[in-house]
Structure formats: C-alpha cells, structure tokens
C-alpha positions in Angstrom: -86.1 -14.7 -27.3 -88.4 -13.6 -24.5 -88.3 -9.9 -23.6 -86.6 -9.3 -20.3 -89.8 -7.9 -18.7 -91.7 -11.0 -19.7 -89.0 -13.3 -18.3 -89.0 -11.5 -15.0 -92.8 -11.7 -14.8 -92.6 -15.5 -15.5 -90.0 -15.9 -12.7 -92.2 -13.8 -10.3 -95.3 -15.8 -11.2 -93.5 -19.1 -10.5 -92.1 -17.7 -7.3 -95.7 -17.2 -6.0 -95.9 -21.0 -6.0 -92.4 -21.5 -4.5 -92.0 -24.7 -2.6 -89.1 -24.7 -0.1 -88.3 -28.2 1.1 -89.0 -27.8 4.8 -89.8 -31.5 5.2 -86.3 -32.7 4.2 -84.2 -34.2 7.0 -81.0 -32.2 7.3 -77.6 -32.8 8.9 -76.8 -30.1 11.4 -73.5 -31.6 12.7 -71.5 -28.6 11.4 -73.6 -26.2 13.5 -73.0 -24.9 17.0 -76.6 -23.9 18.0 -79.3 -24.1 19.2 -78.7 -25.4 22.7 -82.0 -26.5 24.1 -83.2 -26.6 27.7 -85.2 -29.8 27.3 -88.3 -30.4 29.4 -87.6 -33.5 31.6 -90.9 -35.2 30.8 -89.9 -38.5 32.3 -89.6 -36.9 35.8 -93.0 -35.3 36.0 -96.5 -36.9 36.1 -99.1 -35.9 33.6 -101.1 -33.8 36.0 -98.2 -32.5 38.0 -97.0 -28.8 38.1 -93.9 -27.6 39.9 -93.4 -24.0 40.9 -90.4 -22.2 42.3 -90.7 -18.4 43.1 -89.6 -15.9 45.6 -93.2 -14.8 46.4 -96.4 -16.7 45.9 -99.8 -15.0 46.4 -103.4 -16.2 45.9 -106.4 -14.1 45.2 -109.9 -15.5 46.0 -108.6 -19.0 45.1 -109.0 -18.2 41.4 -105.5 -17.2 40.6 -101.9 -17.6 41.7 -99.5 -14.6 41.4 -95.8 -15.7 41.3 -93.1 -13.1 41.6 -89.3 -13.2 41.5 -87.2 -15.7 39.6 -90.3 -17.8 38.8 -89.8 -21.3 37.4 -92.9 -23.2 36.3 -92.5 -26.8 35.1 -95.2 -29.0 33.6 -94.9 -32.2 31.7 -94.7 -30.5 28.3 -93.8 -26.9 29.2 -91.1 -24.9 31.0 -91.8 -21.2 31.8 -89.3 -18.8 33.5 -90.1 -15.2 34.1 -90.0 -12.3 36.6 -93.8 -12.4 37.1 -96.3 -15.1 36.3 -100.1 -15.1 36.9 -102.0 -18.5 36.8 -105.8 -18.4 36.4 -106.9 -21.7 37.7 -110.5 -21.6 36.4 -109.6 -20.6 32.8 -106.2 -22.5 32.8 -104.5 -19.4 31.4 -100.9 -18.4 32.3 -99.6 -14.9 31.8 -95.9 -14.1 32.2 -93.8 -10.9 31.8 -90.3 -9.8 32.4 -87.4 -11.8 31.0 -89.8 -14.6 29.8 -88.4 -17.9 28.7 -90.7 -20.6 27.3 -89.7 -24.1 26.2 -91.1 -27.5 25.2 -89.6 -30.5 23.4 -89.8 -28.8 20.0 -88.8 -25.1 20.4 -87.9 -22.5 22.9 -88.8 -18.8 23.0 -87.5 -15.7 24.8 -90.1 -12.9 25.0 -91.1 -9.8 26.7 -94.5 -11.3 27.7 -96.6 -14.3 26.9 -100.1 -15.6 27.5 -100.7 -19.4 27.4 -104.3 -20.8 27.1 -103.8 -24.4 28.1 -107.5 -25.2 27.8 -107.7 -24.3 24.1 -104.0 -25.0 23.3 -103.4 -21.4 22.4 -100.6 -18.9 23.2 -99.4 -15.4 22.4 -95.8 -14.2 22.5 -94.7 -10.6 22.2 -91.3 -9.6 20.7 -90.2 -13.3 20.7 -86.8 -14.7 19.9 -87.2 -18.4 19.0 -85.2 -21.5 18.3 -86.7 -24.6 16.7 -84.9 -27.9 17.5 -85.7 -30.1 14.6 -85.0 -27.5 11.9 -82.0 -26.0 13.7 -83.8 -22.7 13.1 -83.8 -19.5 14.9 -85.3 -16.1 14.4 -87.4 -13.3 15.8 -90.8 -11.8 15.2 -93.0 -8.9 16.3 -95.5 -11.5 17.6 -96.3 -15.2 17.5 -99.8 -16.5 18.0 -100.5 -20.1 18.6 -104.1 -20.3 17.4 -104.8 -23.9 18.5 -103.1 -27.2 18.6 -102.3 -27.2 14.9 -102.2 -23.6 13.8 -99.7 -20.8 14.5 -99.1 -17.3 13.0 -95.9 -15.3 12.9 -95.9 -11.5 12.1 -92.8 -9.5 10.9 -90.7 -12.7 10.9 -86.9 -13.1 10.5 -85.9 -16.7 10.0 -82.6 -18.6 9.4 -80.9 -21.9 10.1 -77.4 -20.4 10.4 -75.3 -19.9 13.5 -75.5 -16.4 15.0 -72.0 -15.4 14.0 -72.3 -16.9 10.5 -75.7 -15.7 9.1 -75.1 -16.4 5.4 -78.8 -16.3 4.6 -82.0 -15.3 6.2 -85.6 -14.4 5.2 -88.0 -11.8 6.3 -91.8 -12.2 5.9 -94.6 -9.9 6.8 -96.7 -12.9 7.9 -96.2 -16.6 8.1 -98.8 -19.2 9.0 -98.2 -22.9 9.9 -101.0 -25.5 9.8 -99.9 -28.9 11.0 -103.3 -30.5 10.2 -103.0 -29.7 6.5 -99.3 -30.1 6.5 -98.5 -26.8 4.9 -97.4 -23.3 5.6 -97.8 -20.0 3.8 -96.0 -16.7 3.8 -96.6 -13.3 2.4 -94.2 -10.5 1.2 -91.1 -12.6 1.8 -87.6 -11.4 0.9 -84.6 -13.8 1.0 -81.3 -12.3 1.9 -77.8 -13.6 1.1 -75.2 -11.9 3.4 -77.8 -9.2 4.1 -78.2 -8.5 0.4 -81.8 -9.1 -0.9 -81.9 -11.3 -4.0 -85.4 -12.8 -4.2 -88.8 -11.4 -3.4 -91.8 -13.7 -3.1 -95.2 -12.0 -2.7 -96.8 -15.2 -1.6 -95.8 -18.9 -1.4 -96.9 -22.1 0.2 -94.6 -24.9 1.4 -94.9 -28.3 3.0 -94.0 -28.9 6.6 -94.2 -32.7 6.4 -94.0 -35.4 3.7 -97.4 -34.6 2.2 -97.4 -33.3 -1.4 -98.0 -29.6 -2.1 -98.2 -27.6 -5.2 -95.3 -25.2 -5.8 -92.0 -24.5 -7.5 -89.5 -27.5 -7.5 -85.8 -27.2 -7.7 -84.9 -24.8 -10.5 -82.1 -25.7 -12.9 -79.5 -23.2 -14.1 -76.7 -24.1 -16.4 -74.8 -23.7 -19.6 -74.0 -26.1 -22.5 -72.3 -25.6 -25.8 -75.2 -26.9 -27.8 -78.0 -25.0 -25.9 -76.3 -21.9 -24.5 -77.5 -20.7 -21.1 -80.5 -22.5 -19.7 -83.1 -21.8 -17.0 -85.6 -24.6 -16.1 -88.4 -23.9 -13.6 -90.4 -27.1 -12.8 -93.7 -26.4 -11.1 -95.5 -29.2 -9.2 -99.4 -29.1 -9.2 -101.0 -31.4 -6.7 -104.4 -31.6 -8.4 -105.9 -34.4 -6.2 -104.7 -37.2 -3.9 -104.6 -39.6 -6.9 -103.4 -37.4 -9.7 -100.9 -34.6 -10.2 -98.9 -32.7 -12.8 -95.4 -31.3 -13.1 -95.2 -28.4 -15.6 -91.7 -27.5 -16.6 -91.1 -24.4 -18.7 -87.5 -24.3 -19.9 -85.6 -21.5 -21.7 -82.5 -22.2 -23.8 -80.4 -19.2 -25.0 -79.7 -20.7 -28.4 -82.8 -22.7 -29.0 -85.8 -20.9 -27.5 -88.7 -21.7 -25.1 -89.7 -25.3 -24.3 -92.7 -26.6 -22.3 -92.6 -30.0 -20.7 -95.4 -31.6 -18.7 -95.6 -34.8 -16.7 -99.1 -36.0 -15.7 -99.5 -38.9 -13.3 -102.7 -40.6 -12.2 -103.7 -43.4 -9.8 -107.1 -45.1 -9.8 -108.4 -48.3 -8.1 -107.2 -50.6 -10.9 -105.3 -48.2 -13.1 -102.1 -46.1 -12.9 -100.1 -44.2 -15.5 -98.2 -41.2 -16.7 -98.5 -38.9 -19.7 -95.4 -37.0 -20.8 -95.4 -34.1 -23.3 -92.6 -31.8 -24.6 -92.7 -29.1 -27.2 -90.3 -26.5 -28.5 -90.0 -24.2 -31.5 -86.2 -24.8 -32.0 -84.5 -21.8 -33.6 -81.3 -23.8 -34.3 -83.3 -26.7 -35.8 -85.5 -24.5 -37.7 -88.7 -26.3 -36.9 -91.0 -27.5 -34.0 -89.7 -30.4 -32.1 -91.7 -32.6 -29.7 -91.9 -35.8 -27.6 -95.0 -37.5 -26.3 -95.4 -40.7 -24.2 -98.2 -42.5 -22.4 -97.5 -45.3 -19.9 -100.5 -47.1 -18.4 -100.9 -50.2 -16.2 -104.2 -51.8 -15.2 -105.6 -54.9 -13.6 -108.4 -56.6 -15.5 -110.8 -59.3 -14.4 -109.7 -63.0 -14.2 -106.2 -62.1 -13.0 -105.2 -60.3 -16.3 -102.8 -57.4 -16.1 -102.2 -54.9 -18.9 -99.3 -52.5 -19.7 -99.3 -49.9 -22.4 -96.5 -47.8 -23.8 -97.0 -45.3 -26.6 -94.0 -43.1 -27.4 -93.1 -40.9 -30.3 -90.8 -38.0 -31.1 -90.4 -35.5 -33.9 -86.8 -36.4 -34.8 -83.9 -38.7 -34.0 -81.8 -36.1 -32.3 -84.4 -35.0 -29.8 -83.0 -37.1 -26.9 -79.4 -36.1 -27.6 -80.3 -32.4 -27.5 -82.7 -32.6 -24.5 -81.3 -35.4 -22.4 -83.2 -34.4 -19.3 -86.7 -34.7 -20.9 -86.6 -38.5 -21.0 -83.2 -39.7 -19.9 -84.2 -43.4 -20.3 -84.1 -42.9 -24.1 -80.7 -41.1 -24.3 -79.0 -44.1 -25.8 -82.0 -45.5 -27.7 -81.9 -46.1 -31.5 -85.4 -47.5 -31.8 -88.3 -46.1 -29.7 -90.5 -48.9 -28.5 -94.4 -48.9 -28.4 -96.4 -51.8 -27.0 -99.5 -53.2 -25.4 -99.0 -56.2 -23.2 -101.7 -58.4 -21.7 -100.4 -61.0 -19.1 -102.2 -63.7 -17.3 -101.4 -67.0 -15.5 -102.3 -69.7 -13.1 -100.7 -72.2 -10.8 -98.6 -73.9 -13.6 -98.9 -71.6 -16.6 -98.4 -68.0 -17.8 -99.3 -66.3 -21.0 -98.8 -63.0 -22.8 -100.4 -61.2 -25.7 -98.3 -58.4 -27.2 -98.6 -55.7 -29.8 -95.2 -54.1 -30.4 -93.7 -51.8 -32.9 -90.8 -49.2 -33.1 -89.9 -45.8 -34.3 -86.4 -45.8 -35.7 -84.8 -42.6 -34.7 -82.2 -42.4 -37.4 -84.0 -42.1 -40.8 -80.8 -43.3 -42.5 -80.9 -46.7 -40.8 -81.1 -49.4 -43.5 -84.3 -51.4 -43.6 -82.4 -54.6 -42.8 -81.2 -53.0 -39.6 -84.6 -52.0 -38.3 -86.6 -54.2 -35.9 -89.7 -56.0 -37.0 -93.1 -55.0 -35.5 -94.9 -57.9 -33.8 -98.6 -57.4 -34.4 -99.4 -59.4 -32.4 -97.3 -61.9 -30.5 -99.0 -64.6 -28.3 -97.0 -66.9 -25.9 -98.0 -69.5 -23.4 -95.6 -71.4 -21.1 -96.8 -74.3 -18.9 -95.2 -76.9 -16.7 -98.0 -79.1 -15.5 -97.3 -81.5 -12.6 -98.4 -84.6 -14.4 -95.5 -86.9 -13.5 -94.1 -87.8 -10.1 -90.6 -87.4 -8.9 -88.2 -85.0 -10.7 -89.8 -85.5 -14.1 -91.6 -82.5 -15.7 -93.0 -81.7 -19.2 -92.6 -78.0 -19.9 -94.4 -76.6 -22.9 -93.7 -73.3 -24.7 -95.8 -72.0 -27.6 -95.4 -68.8 -29.5 -97.3 -67.3 -32.5 -96.1 -64.0 -34.0 -97.2 -61.9 -37.0 -94.2 -59.9 -38.2 -94.5 -56.6 -40.1 -91.9 -54.3 -41.7 -91.9 -52.1 -44.7 -90.2 -53.4 -47.9 -89.3 -56.7 -46.2 -90.4 -60.3 -46.0 -93.3 -60.5 -43.6 -95.6 -63.2 -42.3 -96.6 -65.4 -39.3 -94.5 -67.8 -37.3 -95.8 -70.4 -34.9 -93.3 -72.2 -32.7 -94.0 -75.1 -30.3 -91.5 -76.6 -27.9 -92.3 -79.7 -25.9 -89.8 -80.9 -23.4 -89.3 -83.9 -21.1 -87.0 -82.9 -18.2 -85.5 -84.8 -15.3 -84.1 -83.0 -12.3 -82.0 -84.9 -9.8 -79.9 -83.1 -7.2 -78.3 -83.4 -3.8 -75.8 -81.4 -1.8 -72.9 -82.9 -3.8 -74.2 -83.3 -7.4 -76.9 -82.4 -9.9 -78.0 -84.4 -13.0 -80.5 -82.8 -15.4 -81.1 -84.5 -18.8 -83.7 -82.9 -21.1 -85.2 -84.0 -24.4 -86.8 -81.2 -26.5 -88.9 -81.3 -29.7 -89.3 -78.0 -31.5 -91.9 -77.5 -34.3 -91.9 -74.3 -36.3 -94.2 -73.2 -39.1 -94.0 -70.1 -41.3 -96.7 -68.5 -43.4 -94.8 -65.8 -45.3 -95.3 -63.0 -47.9 -92.6 -62.0 -50.4 -90.2 -64.7 -49.3 -88.0 -65.7 -52.3 -87.5 -69.2 -50.9 -91.2 -70.0 -50.5 -94.0 -68.7 -48.5 -94.8 -71.8 -46.5 -92.0 -73.3 -44.5 -91.9 -76.0 -41.8 -89.2 -77.2 -39.4 -89.1 -79.9 -36.8 -85.9 -80.5 -34.7 -85.1 -82.5 -31.6 -82.6 -81.4 -29.1 -81.0 -83.5 -26.4 -79.1 -81.9 -23.5 -77.5 -83.4 -20.4 -76.3 -81.0 -17.7 -74.5 -82.5 -14.8 -71.9 -81.5 -12.2 -70.3 -82.3 -8.9 -69.8 -80.0 -5.8 -66.8 -80.6 -3.6 -66.3 -78.6 -0.4 -63.4 -78.1 2.0 -62.4 -75.9 4.9 -59.9 -73.2 4.0 -58.1 -70.3 5.6 -56.5 -69.9 9.0 -58.6 -71.4 11.6 -60.9 -72.9 8.9 -62.7 -69.6 8.7 -63.7 -70.2 5.0 -65.6 -72.8 3.1 -64.3 -73.4 -0.5 -66.1 -75.3 -3.2 -64.8 -76.9 -6.4 -67.6 -77.4 -8.9 -66.8 -79.2 -12.2 -69.6 -79.1 -14.7 -70.2 -81.1 -17.9 -72.9 -80.3 -20.5 -73.6 -82.5 -23.5 -75.7 -81.1 -26.3 -76.9 -82.7 -29.6 -79.2 -81.1 -32.2 -79.2 -82.6 -35.8 -78.5 -80.3 -38.7 -81.3 -78.9 -40.9 -80.8 -76.3 -43.6 -82.5 -73.1 -42.4 -81.1 -70.6 -44.9 -84.5 -70.2 -46.5 -86.0 -69.0 -43.2 -85.9 -65.2 -42.8 -84.4 -63.6 -39.7 -87.2 -61.8 -37.9 -85.8 -61.5 -34.3 -82.8 -63.8 -34.0 -79.2 -63.0 -32.9 -76.2 -64.8 -31.5 -76.1 -65.0 -27.7 -73.4 -63.0 -25.8 -70.1 -64.6 -24.8 -70.7 -65.3 -21.2 -70.0 -68.3 -19.0 -73.7 -69.1 -18.4 -74.4 -69.0 -22.1 -71.9 -71.9 -22.7 -74.6 -74.1 -21.2 -77.5 -73.0 -23.3 -79.2 -75.5 -25.7 -79.2 -73.0 -28.6 -76.5 -70.6 -29.5 -79.2 -68.2 -31.0 -81.7 -65.9 -29.4 -85.1 -66.1 -31.0 -86.8 -68.9 -32.9 -85.7 -68.4 -36.5 -82.5 -70.4 -36.0 -82.0 -73.6 -34.0 -78.3 -74.3 -34.1 -77.0 -77.7 -35.0 -74.9 -79.1 -32.3 -72.8 -82.0 -31.4 -70.7 -80.8 -28.6 -69.7 -80.9 -24.9 -69.0 -78.0 -22.6 -66.5 -78.3 -19.7 -66.8 -75.8 -16.9 -65.1 -75.3 -13.6 -66.2 -73.0 -10.9 -65.0 -72.3 -7.4 -66.6 -70.3 -4.6 -65.4 -69.2 -1.2 -67.7 -68.4 1.7 -67.1 -66.9 5.1 -68.3 -69.5 7.7 -69.3 -66.9 10.3 -71.3 -64.5 8.1 -72.2 -66.8 5.2 -71.0 -64.0 2.8 -69.6 -65.0 -0.5 -66.0 -63.9 -1.0 -65.1 -65.3 -4.4 -66.9 -66.7 -7.4 -64.6 -67.8 -10.2 -65.6 -69.9 -13.3 -64.0 -70.9 -16.6 -65.4 -72.9 -19.4 -65.1 -73.9 -23.1 -67.1 -75.8 -25.7 -65.5 -78.7 -27.7 -67.2 -79.4 -31.0 -67.5 -82.8 -32.6 -68.5 -81.4 -36.0 -68.8 -78.1 -37.9 -71.7 -75.8 -37.2 -73.6 -75.2 -40.5 -76.5 -73.2 -39.3 -75.8 -69.4 -39.2 -77.4 -66.0 -39.8 -75.2 -65.2 -42.8 -74.7 -68.6 -44.5 -71.2 -69.2 -43.3 -69.9 -72.5 -41.7 -68.0 -72.5 -38.4 -65.3 -75.1 -38.7 -63.5 -74.4 -35.3 -63.1 -77.5 -33.1 -63.5 -75.5 -29.9 -65.0 -72.3 -28.7 -63.4 -69.3 -27.1 -62.4 -69.8 -23.5 -64.6 -67.7 -21.2 -63.4 -66.9 -17.7 -65.2 -64.8 -15.2 -64.4 -63.8 -11.6 -66.2 -61.8 -8.9 -64.2 -61.1 -5.8 -65.3 -59.4 -2.5 -62.1 -59.2 -0.4 -64.0 -56.8 2.0 -67.5 -55.5 2.4 -66.4 -52.2 0.8 -64.5 -53.6 -2.2 -65.7 -55.5 -5.3 -63.6 -56.7 -8.2 -65.1 -58.2 -11.4 -63.4 -59.4 -14.6 -64.5 -61.3 -17.7 -62.0 -62.6 -20.3 -62.8 -64.1 -23.7 -59.8 -65.9 -25.1 -59.6 -67.0 -28.7 -57.2 -70.0 -29.0 -56.4 -69.7 -32.7 -56.2 -73.3 -33.8 -54.4 -72.6 -37.1 -51.6 -70.5 -35.6 -51.2 -70.5 -31.8 -49.2 -67.3 -32.0 -52.3 -65.5 -33.2 -54.3 -66.5 -30.1 -55.5 -63.5 -28.2 -58.0 -62.1 -25.8 -60.9 -60.8 -28.0 -62.9 -59.5 -25.1 -61.8 -58.1 -21.8 -63.8 -56.4 -19.0 -62.4 -55.3 -15.7 -64.1 -53.3 -13.0 -63.0 -52.4 -9.4 -65.4 -50.7 -7.0 -64.7 -49.3 -3.6 -67.1 -47.6 -1.3 -66.7 -46.7 2.4 -67.8 -43.8 4.6 -68.5 -41.4 1.7 -65.4 -42.4 -0.3 -66.2 -44.1 -3.6 -63.6 -45.1 -6.2 -64.1 -47.0 -9.4 -62.0 -48.3 -12.3 -63.3 -49.9 -15.4 -61.7 -51.2 -18.6 -63.8 -52.6 -21.5 -62.5 -54.1 -24.8 -64.2 -55.9 -27.6 -62.2 -56.7 -30.7 -63.0 -54.4 -33.6 -65.7 -52.7 -31.7 -64.6 -50.7 -28.7 -61.8 -50.1 -26.2 -62.7 -47.8 -23.3 -61.4 -47.0 -19.8 -63.0 -45.1 -17.0 -62.0 -43.8 -13.5 -64.5 -42.2 -11.2 -64.1 -40.8 -7.7 -66.2 -39.3 -4.9 -63.7 -38.1 -2.3 -64.7 -36.3 1.0 -61.7 -34.0 1.5 -63.0 -33.1 5.0 -66.3 -32.7 6.7 -67.1 -29.6 4.5 -65.4 -30.2 1.1 -65.9 -33.0 -1.3 -64.5 -33.7 -4.8 -66.3 -35.7 -7.5 -64.7 -36.7 -10.8 -65.2 -39.1 -13.7 -62.9 -39.7 -16.7 -64.4 -42.0 -19.3 -62.2 -42.2 -22.4 -62.4 -44.1 -25.7 -59.0 -45.5 -26.3 -60.0 -46.7 -29.8 -60.7 -43.1 -31.0 -58.7 -41.3 -28.4 -61.7 -39.1 -27.6 -63.7 -38.5 -24.4 -66.9 -40.4 -23.8 -67.9 -38.6 -20.6 -65.8 -36.4 -18.3 -67.1 -34.9 -15.1 -65.5 -32.7 -12.5 -67.4 -31.4 -9.5 -66.8 -30.0 -6.1 -69.2 -29.4 -3.2 -68.9 -27.3 0.0 -71.2 -27.7 3.0 -71.5 -25.4 6.0 -73.9 -25.3 8.9 -76.8 -23.7 7.0 -75.9 -23.7 3.3 -74.2 -25.8 0.7 -72.9 -25.4 -2.9 -72.3 -28.0 -5.7 -70.6 -27.2 -9.0 -70.4 -29.7 -11.8 -68.7 -29.3 -15.2 -69.1 -32.0 -17.8 -67.9 -33.0 -21.3 -69.9 -35.6 -23.3 -68.8 -37.2 -26.5 -71.2 -38.0 -29.4 -71.2 -41.8 -29.8 -72.8 -41.6 -33.3 -69.7 -39.6 -34.6 -67.1 -41.8 -32.9 -66.9 -39.3 -30.0 -65.2 -36.7 -32.3 -67.8 -34.1 -31.3 -68.2 -33.1 -27.6 -70.7 -31.0 -25.7 -69.5 -29.1 -22.7 -71.8 -28.0 -19.8 -71.6 -26.5 -16.3 -74.3 -26.6 -13.6 -74.6 -25.4 -10.0 -76.8 -26.1 -7.1 -77.1 -23.8 -4.1 -78.8 -25.2 -1.0 -80.3 -23.2 1.8 -80.4 -25.9 4.5 -83.8 -25.9 6.2 -85.3 -23.9 3.4 -84.8 -25.0 -0.2 -82.4 -25.7 -3.1 -81.8 -23.7 -6.3 -79.9 -25.2 -9.2 -79.5 -28.3 -11.4 -80.2 -31.6 -9.7 -76.5 -32.6 -9.7 -76.9 -35.5 -7.4 -79.0 -37.5 -9.9 -76.2 -37.2 -12.5 -73.5 -38.2 -10.0 -75.4 -41.2 -8.7 -75.6 -42.5 -12.3 -72.0 -41.6 -13.1 -70.2 -42.7 -10.0 -71.2 -46.0 -8.4 -71.2 -45.7 -4.6 -71.7 -41.9 -4.6 -73.9 -40.8 -1.7 -74.7 -37.1 -1.5 -73.7 -35.5 1.8 -76.5 -32.9 1.5 
C-alpha cells in the first residue's frame, strides 16, 4: 500500500495538470443570473458612436471630456460612468466613477477602466464581472485585456452559482486566457465548497474551446467488494496534433497499484492505438497485465490492412478490471488477426491471419477455436450476362491449426447461376449452386485427403399485396406470402472434421437460407419447402413503418442425415418462428420472437422453446424498458430498466436484470442524480453476478460523480455505464 504522504504527493502532482472542462456546453435553465444588458449591434453602424452626458467638453480637438451620467454606445461596446475621457488620436477611453462596461460576451462593473481600441486592450480596476456563455460571475483585483486574444485576471474569485446559492467557488492568484491557443492557465488556485477549501492546485491549464489539452481527466472514486476502495486518475497528454496518450494510474485498496496507458497515433495512411495495463496484484499473488495493439493502414493499389494483437496474463483479468478493456468483458477467446482487404468494381478479396487466446485454461481442446493461418477469400459477381442473370463466384482457402487436433487445409469453391426478376408486386429468384471442397489434412482418422462436390437448387419467390387501411385510409398495409424451395442431395460428410461450422440461429430470415450450417465443413442435405407470411403497415403521411410481422416454417420431404454429431433429424417440419416489431408511436417500440416446437409425436408436448420480448419507451428524458428472454435448457432472464426525471432537478435510474433459471441477479443498478444551477451529483450502486458460476457470486460496487458546472467533474463516469445499461437514457448534465 502506498504511504499516505506518497499518495498525497501523487494527487498533488496530478492536480498540477488538472483539466477543468470549460469547453463543455452547459444547461443554465435552473439559474436566475446573470441578466445581461446586451449591446444592440443591429441598430448602430460600424463606425458610429453615440454619446449621452450632462456635460461635454473638448480640449484642443484631441480629447472629449464627458461628465455626469455618461452613456457611450458603440457597435460592440457599452460604457456607462460618471466621468469619461476620449482621446481621439490614440483611440483610448478612460472612465471612472460607477463604471459599467458591456459587450455581447460579458459585462463588468469597475471603479475605473481604460480601453485601448487601437490595440484591442483594456484595464479594469476592482472589477465585478459576469460572463454570458459560461453563466459565470466573479471579482478580481484587476483585469487586463492584453490584446484581442489574451487577458489576465489577478486575485480572482470565480463561480457559476447564483449569488444567494454559492455552493462552490474558486480563488486564484492569477489566471490567463489565450483564445489563440485555446487554453487558459491559473496559479495558486483553491476550490471551495460552501466556503470550505477542499482542493489546492499550484498550477493548472485548461481548454477554453474544443481543442485538446494535456491535463487531468475525470477522476474515478468508488468501492467494490472485489477491489475495495478505488481511486483512478486518468491524465491526458496531448503530445502532438497527430498522437496523444492517456496515462491512468489506479489504486485499489485490496489489490494494489495499477498503471494503464492508451496511446493513439494518426499518420497520413496509418492510424492506431496501443493499450497497456500492469498491476502487481496482492490478492492474485502475481503480476497481471493486458496489452493490445490496433492498427489500420491504406496500402498501394487500393489495399487496406487492419491489425489486432491482444494478450492478457490470465482469464480473470477482464472480470476483475472491467474498465480497462470493456469490449472484452464477456469474451471467452481473445482474438488476434491481420487482415488485408482489396477489391474492384465487381470483386472483393481478403487475406487473413487469425488466432485466439483462450482465457479459461480449463476449456477442453474441442471447445477452442481453430487458428486460421492464413485464410484467403475472393468474391466476384462479373456482369457477363444481360438481364437479371448473374454468375457469382466465392472461393476460400484456409489453413487450420490447433494443438492436439486434426489440422490441415481446406479449399472451397462455390459457383452460382442466379436469376433475379422482380416488380412492385412480386419477386422470383431461382439459383443453381455448385460447391467443390477439398481437404488436405493431418492426423485425420478418416483419411487425410478428402473431396466433396455438391449441387444446390433454390427457388425463392413471393407476392406483395397492398391495401389501404385505418380511418381515412391513413395507413398502407401489405400482405407478403413467400415460398422457398431448396434441394441439396445427401452426401456422407461424417469423415470431414469440424473446423469452423455451427448451426444457424433460429430466426425468420434463416428459414430462407440455402444451408442450415455456418461455415463450409457441412453442406446440409435438403429437400424442403419453406412457407412464410409477412405483413407490414406504413403511415401514408410520414412513410414510417408501424408494424412488421412475419411467421414461417419449413416442411421437409425427407430426413436430414448431415449433422455435426452424427445424428439424423427425422422431423417432418421445423419449429415455427414468429417475429414482430411494432412502433405504435415514435416513442414506443415492441419486439418479440417466438420459436414454437410442434411436437409431432405428442401434440400435448408442443411448447415454445424460445421466447424473446422487449418493450422500449423513450420520451422527454423518460426511458422505460422491459425484456424477457428464454431459451430451453439454457437461460431464462427478465429485466426492467428505468430512467425517470422526477422533476427538473431530481432523476432516478434503475435496472433489475434477474436470472429466473438460477434465481440470482445478473446486473442490478440503482442511481439517483440531482442538478442545481451550478452543480450536480450522481450516485450509482451496482450488483453484478458472475455468469461463469451461474450468477451465484455477486460483486457490489458504488460510485459517485460530482459536477461543478462551468468548471469540471470529479467521480466515476457514471453516464457511460447507464447508457449501456438503460436504452434511451440521456444524461441531463
């Protein structure tokens, strides 16, 4: 554990690079000030000056002396004072006594001012200021406008709160703003919360526009059962316009100190990112790490390349450090690849090297994916025939590698002859396909040289009927029957190893595929016809789709003998698959998918083997979602999520995701947020179940985020979690 003095030093060092987010657009609707006296620029010519005073005197035609309730109005300035002197030759204006200065961006009350219009400079003594865009106000010993872009504040007090509700403010010995560079800097700054100092920054820089600037990003503070208390301090380093780095030291009370880096680069034809993470984990008893390199490049002759190299020390790394690489939190096999892609007017091609790191060392060899070292594919559809005829070609050659397994090469060529004929009321698409597959294998018990040639005939056709529907014929409804005939002769393929093949998912669109398998190791025998029926409803005025419902089933004329496990499917018809998407309003979506098994031996045993239902509502900050997911013998889960704005200040966020099969939580979240004029607070508590242990083990955590509006944020990035967890959630601040 870091000694306290070292931890405080690390926080102080990071604070010298602090990066308040002054460039973020804020919502100031909950505030009462400032009230600006805008300059009416549309009423005054560019070179016009209006003066109103009780007394006007001129000395040797070089200056004007204005006394008594003086009002000076120019196109971009308003000055009010008891006494104003205008030097016409130097274009300087000096004012004293109850001075008020305003332009379209800010307004200042001061004891005296001097404005140098020729050099775009100004000096303000003892000013009280208000800044329109930032809803900011404050005071200073002096303000110096050095030129058009630079200004300097001395002994500054700054806040974005209303006068009677000053929750936070800062004091700085000196603050400089440079609009040309897009940055500001401050020295000896103390931030106060309810007049209590809680953070001292000896020096920091901050952006004043959307240009990148080195500094401290949003810190994360939280607690989790597995990690203990945590403090994460990401530091952004803008090294150059085309490359940067984020350095993220993290301290976990139970685990120790972790260092994460994210390095991005952008060149003329290259771009990429390198991620590194390392920790000496006290609980784990060893060092743990993660490294990843992503790279994209454009090569000559229209070739593009993508590279992904990823590796981790152990299979539990992403479970224990979910924020390091959240894209891998549910990954079982970590992918690495190099892809080269090219193409032309009628063809495209890819050369791929791909392998995996299996994260669970106990995973059986048979359940680990093969490496493809390499894989080459080319797809072409030359326009050699007139009309709707086409001759698509697909070719693939792969070399498969896996320890203690059958390995070898597979070449697969598919030549097709396809006719497309369609109109507004029908489509007719027959296709004849010839597939040739050759294997050159090692350690295959059924022979090392295998060959397969199979034809496939498919005819896909359908009709489209339309009618007017609804009161006043406001809708257009379609009825779309569809018929798909498929024939592929049987060939014994049990001697062919399974390199990358699986059954397709049970969806409506997959009922109309010409192969029930993904991958080329199995071509399913088929003598079948698929009947489908779809109906859609459209709004005639907007053209929006309001309903899309479809149902389909396959009827088999013979048994299916080709399988992955040697079994024979003797059913005479497939499961019935029904899907519906409904949009009754622009704010509401309902989706459902049902897979029904009509047991042909005993109708009483017929049942729904797969059920999905989701309801999503989103309107004016309110988001409500319901989901139910059931797959026979695999899972049964339900979830409810809600983002509810209680009023203009308070909001409630919640998610309940429960495994009904194991009666354990999958992910539960409860959060609340409060927003005032100048500050906001979010608190989020979570409970996550471990899917690898049937959700029997859970990890609890709590995070908070405190926002100083117009300055910065401090806390966990709660919004990113809620956006992923609650569809339709939109952060209020």
